[in-house]
C-alpha positions in Angstrom: 16.7 -17.1 10.4 17.5 -18.7 7.4 18.5 -18.1 3.8 15.7 -19.8 1.5 18.1 -20.9 -0.6 21.3 -22.2 1.0 19.2 -23.4 4.1 22.0 -22.5 6.5 21.4 -19.5 9.3 21.7 -16.1 8.5 22.1 -13.6 10.9 21.6 -10.5 8.8 19.3 -12.1 5.4 18.1 -9.6 2.7 14.3 -10.2 1.5 14.2 -10.5 -2.4 11.3 -8.7 -4.4 9.6 -11.8 -4.3 9.5 -11.9 -0.2 12.7 -14.3 -0.2 15.1 -14.2 3.2 18.2 -14.9 1.5 21.7 -14.7 3.3 25.0 -12.5 2.4 26.7 -15.3 0.3 23.7 -16.2 -1.9 23.3 -12.2 -2.1 26.5 -11.8 -3.9 26.9 -15.1 -6.0 22.9 -15.5 -7.5 21.5 -12.1 -6.9 21.3 -9.0 -8.6 20.4 -5.4 -7.7 17.8 -3.6 -9.6 19.0 -0.3 -10.8 15.4 0.7 -10.8 13.6 0.2 -7.8 16.5 -1.0 -5.4 15.3 -4.6 -5.1 17.3 -7.8 -5.2 15.7 -10.0 -7.6 17.3 -13.5 -8.8 19.8 -12.9 -12.1 18.7 -15.7 -13.9 15.1 -13.5 -14.0 14.0 -10.1 -14.9 12.7 -7.6 -12.1 9.2 -8.6 -11.0 8.3 -4.6 -10.9 8.9 -5.0 -14.4 10.9 -2.2 -14.2 11.8 0.8 -17.0 14.4 2.8 -15.3 17.4 2.9 -17.2 15.9 2.9 -20.4 16.7 5.9 -22.4 13.4 5.3 -24.0 11.4 6.1 -20.4 11.4 10.1 -20.4 11.1 10.2 -16.8 14.5 8.2 -16.7 16.1 10.4 -19.0 15.1 14.1 -17.4 17.9 14.9 -14.5 15.9 17.2 -13.3 13.7 14.6 -11.4 16.7 13.7 -9.2 16.2 16.8 -7.1 12.1 16.1 -6.9 11.8 12.0 -7.3 13.9 9.9 -5.2 15.0 6.2 -6.0 12.8 4.1 -5.3 14.4 2.8 -1.9 14.5 6.0 -0.3 12.6 5.9 3.3 13.2 8.8 5.2 12.8 9.2 9.2 8.8 9.0 9.7 7.3 12.7 10.6 3.5 11.7 12.3 0.8 14.1 12.0 -2.5 13.8 14.1 -2.7 11.8 16.9 -2.4 8.3 16.7 -1.9 5.4 17.9 -3.7 4.5 14.4 -1.6 6.4 11.4 -2.3 5.7 7.9 0.2 6.0 5.7 -1.0 6.2 1.6 1.4 5.5 -1.7 -0.8 7.0 -4.5 0.7 5.8 -7.6 0.4 8.0 -11.0 1.1 8.1 -14.4 2.3 11.2 -15.9 0.5 10.6 -19.1 0.4 13.2 -21.4 1.2 15.5 -19.3 5.2 16.9 -19.5 7.3 14.9 -16.7 9.2 17.5 -15.0 6.1 19.7 -14.6 4.1 17.1 -13.1 6.5 16.0 -10.5 6.8 19.6 -9.6 3.0 20.1 -8.9 3.4 17.0 -7.1 6.3 17.9 -5.0 5.1 21.5 -3.8 1.6 20.5 -3.1 3.0 18.0 -0.9 5.7 19.6 1.0 6.9 18.3 4.4 4.1 16.0 4.5 5.9 14.2 2.0 7.6 12.7 -1.0 8.3 11.2 -4.4 9.8 8.6 -5.5 9.7 5.8 -8.5 8.2 2.8 -8.8 9.0 -0.5 -11.3 5.4 -0.8 -12.2 5.1 2.4 -13.7 6.0 2.8 -16.9 6.7 6.5 -16.4 5.4 8.2 -13.2 6.0 8.0 -10.0 4.5 7.4 -6.6 3.4 10.2 -4.1 4.2 9.0 -0.8 3.2 10.6 3.0 4.4 10.6 6.4 2.0 9.0 9.0 -1.1 10.9 9.1 -4.4 10.1 11.7 -7.3 9.7 9.9 -9.5 12.7 10.8 -5.7 15.1 10.4 -5.7 13.0 6.9 -9.0 14.0 5.6 -8.5 17.7 7.0 -5.0 18.2 6.3 -3.8 16.1 3.1 -3.5 18.5 -0.3 -6.4 17.2 -1.8 -6.5 20.1 -4.7 -3.1 18.9 -5.6 -4.7 16.2 -7.4 -6.7 18.5 -9.9 -3.6 19.8 -10.7 -2.1 16.9 -11.7 -5.1 15.8 -13.7 -5.1 19.3 -15.3 -1.5 19.0 -16.7 -2.0 15.7 -17.9 -1.7 12.9 -15.1 -3.7 10.0 -14.6 -4.7 6.9 -13.1 -4.7 3.3 -15.0 -5.3 -0.4 -14.6 -1.2 -0.7 -13.5 -1.5 2.0 -10.7 -2.7 1.5 -7.3 -3.2 3.2 -3.9 -1.6 1.6 -1.2 -2.1 2.3 2.8 0.2 1.8 5.7 -1.8 0.8 9.0 0.7 1.5 12.0 0.9 -2.6 14.0 1.4 0.3 16.9 -2.3 1.4 16.1 -3.9 -2.4 16.7 -4.8 -3.3 20.6 -3.0 -6.8 20.5 -2.4 -9.6 18.0 -5.6 -10.8 18.5 -6.9 -7.9 16.9 -4.3 -8.0 14.1 -5.7 -11.1 13.6 -9.6 -10.1 13.7 -8.5 -7.4 11.5 -6.7 -9.6 8.5 -9.4 -12.0 9.4 -12.0 -10.2 8.1 -10.7 -8.5 5.0 -9.4 -11.8 3.8 -13.4 -13.4 4.9 -14.8 -10.7 2.4 -12.6 -11.0 -0.8 -15.4 -10.2 -2.6 -16.8 -6.8 -1.4 -13.4 -5.7 -0.7 -12.1 -5.8 -4.1 -15.7 -3.9 -4.8 -15.0 -1.2 -2.7 -11.2 -1.3 -4.2 -12.2 -1.3 -8.0 -10.0 -3.7 -8.6 -8.8 -7.5 -8.3 -4.8 -7.5 -9.3 -4.1 -10.7 -8.6 -0.2 -9.9 -9.2 0.2 -6.8 -6.9 -2.8 -7.6 -4.4 -3.5 -11.4 -4.8 -6.1 -13.0 -2.2 -4.4 -16.2 -1.6 -6.0 -19.3 0.5 -2.8 -19.5 2.1 -2.4 -16.4 3.3 -6.2 -17.0 5.0 -4.4 -19.9 6.7 -1.4 -18.2 7.4 -3.0 -15.1 9.8 -2.2 -16.6 12.8 2.0 -16.2 12.0 1.5 -13.4 9.6 0.5 -11.6 13.1 3.1 -12.7 15.3 5.6 -11.9 13.2 6.7 -15.9 13.1 6.1 -15.9 9.3 6.7 -13.0 6.5 4.3 -13.2 3.0 5.3 -12.2 -0.2 5.0 -9.0 -0.9 2.5 -9.2 -3.4 -0.6 -9.7 -2.0 -4.1 -8.1 -0.4 -2.1 -7.3 2.8 1.3 -7.3 2.4 3.3 -8.4 6.5 6.7 -7.4 5.1 6.9 -4.3 7.2 8.3 -4.4 10.4 5.8 -1.3 11.9 3.1 -1.8 9.1 0.6 -3.9 7.7 0.3 -2.4 3.8 -3.5 -2.6 2.5 -2.6 -3.1 -1.7 -5.7 -3.5 -2.8 -7.4 -0.3 -4.3 -6.9 0.4 -7.6 -5.0 4.4 -8.5 -6.9 7.4 -8.8 -6.9 10.9 -8.3 -10.2 11.2 -7.3 -10.1 13.1 -4.0 -13.4 11.4 -2.6 -11.8 8.2 -3.7 -9.0 8.4 -2.3 -10.5 9.2 0.9 -13.5 6.5 0.5 -9.8 4.2 0.4 -8.3 5.9 3.6 -11.3 5.4 5.5 -11.9 1.8 4.5 -8.5 0.9 5.7 -9.2 2.5 9.2 -12.8 1.4 9.8 -12.2 -1.9 9.5 -9.3 -1.8 11.6 -11.8 -0.1 14.8 -14.5 -2.2 13.7 -12.4 -5.2 14.3 -11.0 -3.3 17.8 -13.8 -4.5 19.9 -15.7 -7.7 17.8 -15.9 -10.2 20.4 -16.2 -13.7 20.0 -19.9 -13.8 21.0 -20.8 -11.4 17.7 -18.4 -13.4 16.0 -20.4 -16.6 16.4 -23.8 -14.5 15.4 -21.6 -13.3 12.2 -19.3 -10.8 13.2 -17.1 -11.4 10.6 -19.9 -10.9 7.9 -19.9 -7.9 5.7 -23.6 -6.5 7.1 -22.3 -6.9 10.2 -19.9 -4.1 9.0 -22.1 -2.2 6.6 -24.9 -2.3 9.7 -21.9 -0.9 12.1 -20.8 1.6 10.0 -24.1 3.4 9.4 -24.0 4.9 12.1 -19.6 6.0 12.3 -20.4 9.8 10.8 -16.5 9.8 11.0 -16.3 7.4 7.4 -18.9 9.0 5.8 -16.5 9.3 2.3 -16.5 5.4 2.5 -20.7 5.1 3.1 -21.3 7.1 0.4 -18.8 5.2 -2.1 -20.9 2.2 -1.1 -24.0 3.8 -2.2 -22.7 4.7 -5.6 -21.2 1.1 -6.0 -24.5 -0.4 -4.8 -22.6 -2.8 -2.3 -23.6 -1.8 1.0 -25.0 -4.8 2.1 
């Protein structure tokens, strides 16, 4: 691989927070590791995550008790898979503490998750944390995710804001082929308006839809290129595609709909034939028509009806 700064070969380059691949020499000379999110950014620039961590005015950072409950941004334990694959989802739910007590809110989430997941700091949050689970099969997640934990967080002052989001990782191994990954990604990008309506936000800073990504899909699914991280679909991870489009929420039905949309779009495009595509198979109406006969995705169907974007 090649360093994107000096354009010299690099055996083990580091990916910065903006998605650039940088060799070890350039990293030492020109880049800084953020103390909040643990990512690398250019020394002449601020962290693109706008990290508040390290600021004495941030209650979350000033509370030493968080060290036992909320991990650093870079924390990534060995995954523990729940349910039957091959497709697994791994959600990341961003939460602001709001008017609540930071330690109390983190303790509620920590105890609610148990062995299913963990909490992490995130530089995009003013004072909050990210709820991350180990990989789960969709049906297992609906039955076993601690949905009541979300209500307890709300009751203790936590909230979702304009800057919080829900990211859903989807295992690359859950796609039947590179062609399947291509069909899925193409479907997401061809239906930008409807996807953003389901996701309840247009997040150009954190989950952008960009024409260059749509043109580069073939390279992304083959692993030839890695696009910028803060796009609708983050392709930087070796084992997952990260769907970043969803607005934050602490409502169980809304989060279930996000899970359902993530998985339903993968399953819809799994058997999508050339003939079906030629007759409109990449269109939103074709997807919602298929969805109507799939009882597994009821949370999504209900949300589509509520949002009046079922067709």
